[in-house]
Every structure is written in C-alpha cells, then in structure tokens.
C-alpha positions in Angstrom: -25.1 -21.1 -3.5 -22.0 -19.5 -1.9 -18.6 -21.0 -2.0 -17.4 -21.9 1.5 -13.7 -21.7 0.6 -13.3 -17.9 0.8 -14.7 -17.9 4.4 -12.2 -20.7 5.3 -9.4 -18.8 3.6 -10.4 -15.6 5.4 -10.5 -17.4 8.8 -7.1 -18.9 8.1 -5.6 -15.6 7.2 -7.1 -13.9 10.3 -5.6 -16.6 12.5 -2.3 -16.4 10.8 -2.2 -12.6 11.1 -3.1 -12.8 14.8 -0.2 -15.1 15.4 2.3 -12.8 13.9 4.5 -10.5 16.0 4.5 -6.7 15.3 8.0 -7.1 13.9 6.7 -9.8 11.4 3.8 -7.6 10.4 6.2 -4.6 9.8 8.4 -6.9 7.7 5.4 -8.1 5.7 4.1 -4.6 5.0 7.5 -3.4 3.9 7.8 -6.5 1.7 4.4 -5.7 0.0 5.3 -2.1 -0.7 8.7 -3.3 -2.0 7.0 -5.8 -4.3 4.9 -2.9 -5.7 8.1 -0.9 -6.3 9.7 -3.8 -8.1 6.6 -4.2 -10.4 6.7 -0.4 -11.0 10.4 -0.7 -12.0 9.5 -3.5 -14.5 6.7 -1.5 -16.0 8.3 1.9 -15.7 6.3 3.2 -18.6 3.0 2.7 -16.6 3.1 6.1 -14.9 0.0 5.3 -12.8 1.6 2.1 -11.4 4.8 4.0 -10.6 3.0 6.9 -8.9 0.9 4.5 -6.8 4.0 2.4 -5.7 5.9 5.6 -4.9 2.9 7.0 -3.0 2.5 3.9 -1.0 6.2 3.8 -0.2 6.0 7.4 0.9 3.0 6.7 3.2 4.9 3.7 4.7 7.9 5.9 5.5 5.8 8.7 7.0 4.4 6.1 9.4 7.8 4.6 10.1 9.4 8.0 10.8 6.6 9.0 13.0 6.9 5.7 15.0 10.7 6.2 15.2 10.3 9.7 16.5 7.8 8.7 19.2 8.8 8.5 22.8 7.4 5.0 23.1 9.8 3.6 20.5 12.2 1.3 22.3 15.0 1.3 19.8 18.2 2.9 21.0 18.2 6.7 20.3 21.2 6.4 17.9 19.6 3.7 15.8 16.3 5.7 15.7 18.2 8.8 14.6 20.0 6.9 11.8 16.8 5.3 10.6 15.0 8.7 10.6 17.8 10.1 8.5 17.4 7.2 6.0 13.7 7.8 6.1 14.1 11.5 5.3 16.2 10.6 2.2 13.5 8.2 1.1 10.8 10.9 1.6 12.9 13.4 -0.4 13.2 10.9 -3.2 9.5 10.0 -3.2 8.3 13.6 -3.1 9.8 14.5 -6.5 7.2 16.3 -8.6 7.9 14.0 -11.6 7.3 10.5 -10.1 8.7 9.0 -13.3 12.2 10.2 -12.3 12.2 8.7 -8.8 15.1 6.3 -8.3 13.2 3.1 -7.7 16.5 1.1 -7.3 17.3 3.3 -4.3 13.9 2.9 -2.7 13.9 -0.9 -3.3 17.4 -1.2 -1.8 16.5 0.8 1.3 13.3 -1.2 1.8 15.2 -4.5 1.3 17.7 -3.4 4.0 14.8 -2.8 6.4 13.3 -6.2 5.6 16.6 -7.9 6.3 17.0 -5.9 9.5 13.6 -7.1 10.7 14.3 -10.7 9.9 
C-alpha cells in the first residue's frame, strides 16, 4: 500500500513553486547553493563535498552571467556590468585547479549579497 502523503507534499510543493515570482525562485536557488557552500566550509576536509558545492556555485554563476549579458535582461546596463564583474571574480575563484583552496568565505559572502539584493 502506498503512502498518500508524498503525493500531497509534491502537489503542495508544485503549487507553491508555481506561485513564486522569478525573483523569488532566483533567490531560492542561490540560497540552496549558498547552503551547500556553508556545509562544505564546515566539513572542509570532505573534498568531494567541497568540489560539488564549488561546482554547483560555478554552474549557477555561469547561468547568471549569461542571463546578465543577454539583450533581454531588463536591469540597467551599469548594474548588469557590475554584476558580471562580480560574477567573473566568482568564476575565477571557483575555477581553481585545487578546489580545496577555494575561498569559500568569499563565495558565501557574494551569494549572500545576491540573496539580500533579491529580497
């Protein structure tokens, strides 16, 4: 016999997600990745956890930079340029060959600033 709760929970989550604005979804995604970075910082010796968190953060920033550079982005050009510059600094940090040397505090701080800016 199956448990009906997961289906109800899934339906609720789908309804909740549908009611969120794109800005809220962006904020939520950045918060999830930032949470992963914080866990990686706590368990710094777990190189796989660190590499995964940094890789996810890198993917996030590739997408954000691409969106910021697109013609359809409605942010003012100066703000877009500033955010792309920040994003490039994040990418440089994330792309270090030795992921155990990545400055997680820097990445967490930048992401927290983005979360606050989207609030």
